[in-house]
C-alpha positions in Angstrom: -86.4 -66.0 2.6 -86.9 -67.6 -0.8 -84.6 -70.6 -1.4 -83.5 -71.3 -5.0 -82.4 -74.8 -5.8 -79.4 -75.5 -8.0 -81.6 -76.7 -10.8 -83.7 -73.5 -10.7 -80.6 -71.5 -10.7 -79.3 -73.3 -13.7 -82.6 -72.8 -15.6 -82.6 -69.1 -14.8 -79.1 -68.7 -16.2 -80.2 -70.5 -19.3 -83.2 -68.2 -19.6 -81.1 -65.1 -19.3 -78.7 -66.3 -21.9 -81.6 -67.0 -24.2 -83.1 -63.6 -23.7 -79.7 -61.9 -24.3 -79.2 -63.9 -27.5 -82.7 -62.9 -28.9 -82.1 -59.3 -28.0 -78.7 -59.2 -29.9 -79.4 -61.4 -32.9 -83.2 -61.0 -33.5 -84.3 -57.8 -35.2 -87.1 -55.8 -33.6 -89.1 -56.0 -36.8 -88.5 -56.5 -40.5 -88.2 -53.1 -42.2 -86.8 -52.0 -45.5 -84.7 -48.9 -45.2 -83.9 -46.1 -47.7 -80.7 -46.6 -49.6 -79.8 -43.4 -51.4 -76.3 -42.3 -51.4 -76.6 -39.1 -49.2 -77.5 -41.2 -46.1 -74.1 -42.9 -46.1 -72.2 -39.6 -45.6 -74.2 -38.8 -42.6 -74.2 -42.1 -40.7 -70.8 -43.6 -41.6 -68.5 -40.6 -41.3 -65.8 -41.7 -38.9 -64.3 -38.2 -38.9 -67.6 -36.8 -37.5 -67.6 -39.4 -34.7 -63.9 -38.5 -33.9 -64.8 -34.9 -33.6 -67.7 -35.5 -31.3 -65.6 -37.9 -29.2 -62.9 -35.3 -28.7 -65.5 -32.5 -28.1 -64.4 -30.6 -31.2 -67.2 -28.2 -32.4 -67.4 -27.1 -36.0 -68.6 -23.4 -35.8 -71.1 -22.5 -38.4 -70.3 -19.7 -40.8 -72.0 -18.5 -44.0 -70.3 -15.1 -44.4 -73.0 -12.5 -44.2 -76.2 -13.1 -42.2 -79.7 -12.6 -43.7 -81.2 -9.8 -41.6 -84.7 -10.9 -42.5 -84.0 -14.4 -41.3 -81.8 -14.2 -38.2 -83.5 -13.4 -35.0 -81.7 -11.6 -32.3 -81.6 -12.5 -28.7 -79.8 -12.3 -25.3 -76.1 -12.2 -25.8 -76.0 -10.8 -29.3 -73.3 -8.1 -29.6 -74.7 -4.9 -31.4 -72.3 -2.1 -32.5 -74.0 1.3 -32.9 -72.2 4.4 -34.2 -74.1 7.8 -33.7 -72.3 10.5 -35.8 -73.2 14.1 -35.4 -70.9 16.9 -34.2 -68.7 14.1 -32.9 -69.0 10.2 -33.2 -70.5 8.2 -30.4 -69.4 4.6 -30.8 -71.3 2.0 -28.7 -70.6 -1.7 -28.2 -73.7 -3.2 -26.6 -75.2 -6.6 -25.7 -78.8 -7.7 -25.5 -79.6 -8.6 -22.0 -81.1 -11.8 -20.7 -84.7 -10.1 -20.9 -84.2 -9.4 -24.5 -83.7 -5.7 -24.0 -80.9 -3.5 -25.5 -80.0 -0.5 -23.3 -78.6 2.5 -25.1 -77.2 5.4 -23.0 -79.5 8.5 -23.1 -82.0 6.5 -25.2 -83.1 3.9 -22.8 -84.0 0.2 -23.1 -85.5 -1.2 -26.4 -87.4 -4.5 -26.3 -86.0 -6.8 -29.0 -87.7 -10.1 -28.1 -88.6 -12.3 -31.1 -87.3 -9.6 -33.5 -85.4 -10.4 -36.8 -82.1 -8.5 -37.2 -83.9 -6.2 -39.8 -86.8 -5.5 -37.4 -84.4 -4.8 -34.6 -82.3 -2.3 -36.6 -85.4 -0.4 -37.6 -86.6 -0.2 -34.0 -83.2 1.0 -32.7 -83.1 3.5 -35.5 -86.5 5.0 -34.6 -85.6 5.1 -30.9 -82.4 7.0 -31.6 -84.1 9.5 -33.8 -86.4 10.3 -30.9 -83.3 11.6 -28.9 -80.8 12.6 -31.5 -81.4 14.9 -34.4 -79.6 15.4 -37.6 -77.1 12.4 -37.0 -75.9 9.5 -39.1 -76.5 6.1 -37.4 -74.7 2.9 -38.3 -76.0 -0.4 -36.6 -74.3 -3.8 -37.0 -74.4 -7.2 -35.5 -70.7 -7.9 -34.6 -70.9 -11.3 -32.8 -73.3 -14.1 -32.3 -74.6 -15.3 -29.0 -74.6 -19.0 -28.0 -77.9 -20.9 -28.0 -78.9 -24.2 -26.4 -80.4 -26.8 -28.8 -81.7 -30.4 -28.2 -81.3 -33.2 -30.7 -83.5 -36.2 -29.9 -84.8 -39.4 -31.5 -83.0 -41.8 -33.9 -79.6 -40.1 -33.9 -76.0 -41.1 -33.0 -75.9 -39.0 -29.9 -79.2 -37.7 -28.5 -78.2 -34.8 -26.3 -78.3 -31.0 -25.7 -75.8 -28.8 -27.6 -74.4 -25.4 -27.3 -73.9 -23.7 -30.7 -73.7 -20.3 -32.3 -77.0 -18.5 -33.0 -76.4 -18.7 -36.8 -76.4 -22.5 -36.8 -78.6 -24.4 -39.1 -80.2 -27.9 -39.0 -77.3 -29.4 -40.9 -74.8 -27.8 -38.5 -76.4 -29.4 -35.5 -76.5 -32.8 -37.1 -72.9 -32.7 -38.2 -71.8 -31.6 -34.6 -73.8 -34.3 -33.0 -71.8 -37.1 -34.9 -74.5 -37.8 -37.5 -77.7 -39.8 -38.1 -78.3 -43.6 -38.0 -79.1 -46.1 -40.9 -82.6 -46.1 -39.6 -83.0 -42.3 -39.3 -85.8 -40.6 -41.2 -84.1 -37.9 -43.1 -87.2 -36.5 -44.9 -89.5 -36.0 -41.9 -87.4 -34.1 -39.3 -89.5 -32.2 -36.7 -88.4 -28.9 -35.0 -90.4 -27.8 -32.0 -89.9 -24.1 -31.0 -90.2 -22.6 -27.5 -93.6 -21.2 -28.4 -94.8 -24.7 -29.0 -95.1 -24.2 -32.8 -93.8 -27.1 -34.8 -92.4 -27.5 -38.4 -91.4 -30.4 -40.5 -88.3 -30.4 -42.8 -87.1 -32.6 -45.6 -83.3 -32.7 -45.2 -82.8 -34.6 -48.5 -84.4 -31.5 -50.3 -81.4 -29.5 -49.0 -78.7 -32.2 -49.7 -79.9 -32.9 -53.2 -81.7 -29.8 -54.5 -79.8 -27.2 -52.4 -83.2 -26.0 -51.0 -82.2 -23.6 -48.1 -85.6 -23.6 -46.7 -85.1 -27.3 -45.8 -82.0 -26.3 -43.7 -83.4 -23.6 -41.5 -81.7 -21.4 -39.0 -82.2 -22.8 -35.4 -83.6 -20.8 -32.6 -82.9 -20.7 -28.9 -84.5 -23.7 -27.2 -85.4 -25.6 -30.4 -86.0 -29.2 -30.0 -85.0 -31.2 -33.1 -86.6 -34.7 -33.3 -85.4 -37.3 -35.9 -87.9 -40.1 -36.2 -87.2 -43.7 -37.1 -88.0 -44.8 -40.7 -91.4 -46.6 -40.8 -92.9 -46.1 -44.2 -91.1 -45.9 -47.6 -91.8 -45.6 -51.2 -89.5 -46.7 -54.1 -88.6 -45.5 -57.6 -86.7 -47.5 -60.1 -85.7 -47.6 -63.8 -84.6 -44.6 -66.0 -84.2 -42.1 -63.2 -80.9 -40.5 -62.1 -81.1 -41.6 -58.5 -83.2 -44.8 -58.2 -83.8 -46.2 -54.8 -85.9 -46.5 -51.7 -87.0 -43.2 -50.1 -88.9 -42.2 -47.0 -92.6 -41.7 -47.5 -93.7 -38.0 -46.8 -97.5 -37.5 -46.2 -98.8 -35.3 -49.0 -95.8 -35.7 -51.4 -96.7 -36.0 -55.1 -95.3 -38.4 -57.6 -93.8 -35.5 -59.5 -91.9 -34.2 -56.5 -90.4 -37.7 -55.8 -89.3 -37.8 -59.4 -87.6 -34.4 -58.9 -86.0 -35.3 -55.6 -84.7 -38.5 -57.4 -82.9 -36.4 -60.0 -85.4 -36.4 -62.8 -85.9 -38.7 -65.8 -83.0 -39.8 -67.8 -82.8 -39.0 -71.6 -83.9 -42.6 -72.5 -86.8 -42.7 -70.2 -90.2 -43.7 -71.6 -92.4 -40.6 -70.7 -95.8 -41.7 -72.1 -96.3 -44.6 -69.6 -95.0 -44.3 -66.1 -96.3 -47.0 -63.9 -97.2 -46.6 -60.2 -97.9 -49.8 -58.3 -99.9 -49.3 -55.1 -101.6 -51.4 -52.5 -105.3 -51.5 -52.2 -107.1 -50.8 -48.9 -106.7 -54.4 -47.7 -102.9 -54.0 -47.7 -102.4 -57.1 -49.8 -103.8 -56.5 -53.3 -101.6 -54.5 -55.6 -102.9 -52.4 -58.6 -101.2 -50.3 -61.3 -101.9 -46.8 -62.4 -100.3 -45.3 -65.5 -99.5 -41.7 -66.1 -97.7 -39.7 -68.7 -94.9 -37.5 -67.5 -96.9 -34.5 -68.7 -99.8 -35.5 -66.4 -97.4 -36.0 -63.5 -95.5 -32.8 -64.1 -98.7 -30.7 -64.1 -100.8 -32.6 -61.8 -101.0 -33.5 -58.1 -101.0 -37.2 -58.0 -100.4 -38.1 -54.4 -98.0 -40.9 -53.3 -99.1 -43.7 -51.0 -97.3 -45.7 -48.5 -95.3 -48.5 -50.1 -95.9 -47.1 -53.7 -93.5 -48.3 -56.4 -92.8 -46.1 -59.3 -91.3 -47.8 -62.4 -89.9 -45.8 -65.3 -89.0 -47.9 -68.2 -86.5 -47.4 -71.0 -87.3 -46.5 -74.6 -85.9 -49.4 -76.8 -83.5 -48.6 -79.6 -83.2 -44.9 -78.8 -79.9 -43.0 -78.7 -78.0 -46.3 -79.2 -74.6 -45.5 -80.9 -74.0 -47.6 -83.9 -70.3 -47.6 -84.7 -67.6 -49.9 -85.9 -63.8 -49.4 -85.5 -61.2 -49.9 -88.2 -57.6 -50.4 -87.1 -54.3 -50.8 -88.9 -53.3 -50.4 -92.5 -56.1 -48.6 -94.0 -55.8 -45.0 -95.2 -58.2 -43.5 -92.5 -58.5 -45.7 -89.4 -61.0 -44.7 -86.8 -64.7 -45.1 -85.9 -67.4 -45.3 -88.6 -71.2 -45.1 -88.3 -73.2 -47.9 -89.7 -76.8 -48.5 -90.6 -78.3 -51.4 -88.9 -78.5 -54.6 -90.9 -77.3 -52.8 -94.0 -73.7 -51.7 -94.0 -71.3 -54.3 -95.1 -67.5 -55.0 -94.7 -66.7 -53.6 -98.1 -68.8 -50.5 -97.4 -66.7 -49.6 -94.4 -63.3 -50.5 -96.0 -64.2 -48.2 -98.9 -65.2 -45.4 -96.4 -61.9 -45.8 -94.6 -60.1 -45.1 -97.9 -59.2 -48.7 -98.7 -56.1 -50.7 -97.7 -52.6 -49.3 -97.6 -49.6 -50.8 -99.6 -48.4 -53.1 -96.7 -51.8 -54.3 -95.6 -52.0 -58.0 -94.9 -55.2 -59.5 -96.3 -54.4 -62.9 -94.8 -53.9 -61.6 -91.3 -56.8 -59.1 -91.4 -59.5 -60.0 -88.8 -63.1 -59.0 -87.9 -64.0 -59.3 -84.2 -67.5 -59.1 -82.8 -68.2 -58.8 -79.0 -71.8 -58.1 -79.2 -74.3 -60.6 -77.6 -74.1 -62.7 -74.5 -70.6 -64.1 -73.7 -70.7 -67.8 -73.5 -69.4 -69.4 -70.4 -67.4 -72.7 -70.9 -67.4 -74.6 -67.6 -65.0 -77.3 -68.9 -62.4 -74.7 -70.0 -62.6 -73.0 -66.6 -62.1 -76.4 -64.9 -59.1 -77.3 -66.9 -57.5 -73.9 -66.4 -56.9 -74.7 -62.7 -55.7 -78.3 -63.2 -52.1 -79.5 -63.5 -50.9 -81.0 -66.6 -50.2 -84.3 -64.9 -53.8 -84.6 -63.8 -55.2 -84.2 -67.4 -55.9 -86.8 -70.0 -54.3 -86.1 -73.5 -57.7 -85.2 -74.8 -58.3 -82.7 -72.0 -54.8 -81.1 -72.6 -55.5 -80.8 -76.4 -58.9 -79.2 -75.6 -57.2 -76.7 -73.3 -54.6 -75.8 -75.9 -57.1 -75.4 -78.6 -59.4 -73.3 -76.4 -56.6 -71.1 -75.3 -55.7 -70.3 -78.9 -59.2 -69.4 -79.8 -59.7 -65.8 -80.5 -62.8 -64.7 -78.7 -65.4 -63.0 -80.9 -63.5 -63.7 -84.2 -65.8 -63.8 -87.2 -64.6 -66.1 -89.9 -63.9 -63.8 -93.0 -61.4 -64.5 -95.8 -60.4 -60.9 -96.6 -58.1 -62.2 -99.5 -61.1 -63.9 -101.2 -63.3 -60.9 -100.7 -61.0 -58.0 -101.7 -58.5 -59.7 -104.1 -60.9 -62.2 -105.8 -64.3 -60.5 -105.5 -66.0 -63.3 -103.7 -69.2 -61.5 -102.3 -70.1 -64.5 -100.1 -67.4 -63.3 -97.7 -69.0 -59.7 -97.5 -70.3 -59.7 -93.9 -73.0 -57.3 -92.7 -71.5 -55.5 -89.8 -73.0 -54.9 -86.4 -72.4 -52.1 -83.8 -69.2 -52.7 -81.9 -67.4 -54.7 -84.5 -63.7 -54.2 -84.7 -61.8 -54.5 -88.1 -58.1 -55.0 -87.7 -55.8 -54.9 -90.7 -52.2 -55.6 -89.7 -49.0 -55.0 -91.6 -48.0 -57.8 -94.0 -45.2 -59.8 -92.5 -42.5 -60.5 -95.2 -40.4 -62.4 -92.7 -40.2 -65.7 -90.8 -39.5 -65.4 -87.0 -37.0 -67.6 -85.2 -37.2 -68.0 -81.5 -35.2 -70.1 -79.1 -31.9 -72.0 -79.4 -30.4 -70.7 -82.6 -27.2 -68.7 -82.9 -29.0 -65.6 -84.2 -32.7 -65.6 -83.3 -34.8 -62.9 -84.9 -36.6 -62.2 -88.2 -35.4 -63.4 -91.5 -36.8 -62.2 -94.8 -39.2 -64.6 -96.2 -38.2 -66.4 -99.4 -40.7 -68.9 -101.0 -39.5 -72.4 -101.2 -37.2 -72.4 -98.2 -37.7 -75.1 -95.6 -37.5 -75.0 -91.8 -33.9 -76.3 -91.9 -33.0 -73.7 -94.5 -34.2 -70.9 -92.2 -32.3 -72.4 -89.2 -29.1 -72.4 -91.2 -29.7 -68.8 -92.2 -29.9 -68.0 -88.5 -26.5 -69.5 -87.8 -27.6 -73.0 -87.1 -28.7 -74.7 -83.8 -27.4 -73.3 -80.5 -25.4 -75.6 -78.4 -28.3 -76.5 -76.1 -30.9 -76.9 -78.8 -33.4 -79.7 -78.7 -32.9 -80.5 -82.4 -35.5 -83.3 -82.5 -38.4 -81.2 -81.1 -38.6 -78.1 -83.5 -42.0 -76.6 -83.8 -43.7 -74.3 -86.1 -46.3 -71.8 -85.0 -48.6 -70.9 -87.9 -49.3 -67.1 -88.2 -52.9 -67.3 -89.4 -54.2 -69.9 -86.8 -51.7 -70.0 -84.0 -51.5 -73.7 -84.3 -48.3 -75.5 -83.1 -47.0 -78.0 -85.7 -44.0 -80.4 -85.7 -41.4 -79.2 -88.2 -41.4 -82.5 -90.1 -45.1 -82.0 -90.8 -44.8 -78.6 -92.3 -44.6 -78.7 -96.2 -44.7 -74.9 -96.8 -43.8 -71.9 -94.6 -45.9 -68.7 -95.0 -44.8 -65.1 -94.0 -45.2 -64.5 -90.4 -44.8 -68.1 -89.3 -42.6 -68.7 -86.2 -40.0 -71.4 -85.9 -39.4 -72.4 -82.3 -36.4 -74.4 -81.2 -36.7 -75.5 -77.5 -33.8 -75.8 -75.1 -32.5 -79.1 -73.8 -33.4 -79.4 -70.1 -30.3 -79.1 -67.9 -28.9 -82.2 -66.2 -28.9 -82.6 -62.5 -26.4 -80.6 -60.5 -23.5 -82.5 -59.1 -24.3 -81.8 -55.5 -28.0 -83.0 -56.0 -26.5 -86.2 -57.6 -23.9 -86.6 -54.8 -26.5 -86.1 -51.9 -29.1 -88.5 -53.6 -26.3 -91.1 -54.1 -25.1 -90.7 -50.5 -28.7 -91.3 -49.2 -29.1 -94.4 -51.3 -25.8 -95.8 -50.1 -26.8 -95.1 -46.5 -30.1 -96.9 -46.9 -28.4 -99.9 -48.6 -25.8 -100.0 -45.8 -28.6 -100.0 -43.2 -30.3 -102.8 -45.0 -27.1 -105.0 -45.1 -26.3 -104.3 -41.4 -29.9 -105.3 -40.5 -29.7 -108.5 -42.6 -26.2 -109.4 -41.0 -27.6 -108.8 -37.5 -30.5 -111.2 -38.2 -28.3 -114.0 -39.5 -25.9 -113.7 -36.5 -28.9 -113.8 -34.0 -30.3 -116.9 -35.7 -27.1 -119.0 -35.2 
């Protein structure tokens, strides 16, 4: 008997834990897997898993059966009507030896016959024994067949399905495939030992019915694990990583990937391949015409790159909003169309258009990131310096993309230095002219008051009924319409139409109960201090 010491047992446990850890957290090998969207629907469908778990089978049905494709076999239900002097209806089954027995006619061997071939054979046999009759033959019910699904699948097993089941039906009823399954190299081995290979993606993406064949009794379907891949990127409808198929052409992969997009460069498609040493890469260039008409084969790990045609099919429009005669989108010529050209095309300004408030906004180009502004946005005011707070306010009021243009100088005074050349995506906004001053906050009647030149801030407050009873009269501010700047009322010499006068509210005083409870707490603390002091004095005597 072998004795194991305590130390050896401890080391053995550690070794087992290490082996389990490696098995769980260490991949078997490093492999890049295909990533096209159709794969997700077949390996992540929770509904499929639930059906399999509850043994719910989805029966395949396609309406009518193709007689030239469907092969009859033991268990198929055949209805025959022989109509002469009287009708002879027969509801028959093919037996386990593949023979259909017809009374007065005998047995007919239908092994390995398609439905069309079986009907022809039955018809000839009936014609031998019956003369001058009409014969109707129909398949009325399918038999059940046994199929095996093996390899890299969710549930390798044997399945019982209807005889009109196809490859996709078997996969769906099995619970689906795995992330590592090879969708494009599925092997089917028939009972006569013949073997065929199918590209399921060709059915899923192109609707190629030949890639989703009818299955036969005893078929063994083997789904391999992905080992070799190719990739295609750029101006293709479905870029991604795909399984490598031996003998596939570049043109076929482009077709299975959805084809080229409108802006694809067709004269120079690059194919990057590995040399025989498996380390060195080399590029080959083809025109799409060569690929479409040729047979350029793909190699393992090839990368196809389809680049974009620059400056093709790029819309060049600007948008005009507000008080022009015909607002909307307008086409521009690159580096040529000016602001005055577009305003003229839009019919010019309407009567109430505001030249002062009109803006030109440009969002083209790279958006600048301001780390300091992002930092200040998440800080409390108490944690900022005065300079930081001023920067935050100024940055918050900044109108992103605004182009500095003086519409008044350009259109009223003819200053061509303000005539900006437009770029695609520019937005011209011409608001209505504001002929009023806005009063907000603690006035008796807040709202809009018709602008009158020469009136001061105090005049407008009086026109609004004067200060409200909780107004902070010494802290009145004016928000300038054209800049958004906040200015103390004492510093404003002239008001302009659209300016806003804001009268803040005096902060409410502390509530009685808060004052009472705070005072009570302070009195209690003082009393405790006095009591402690008296106790110390008495103890010292």
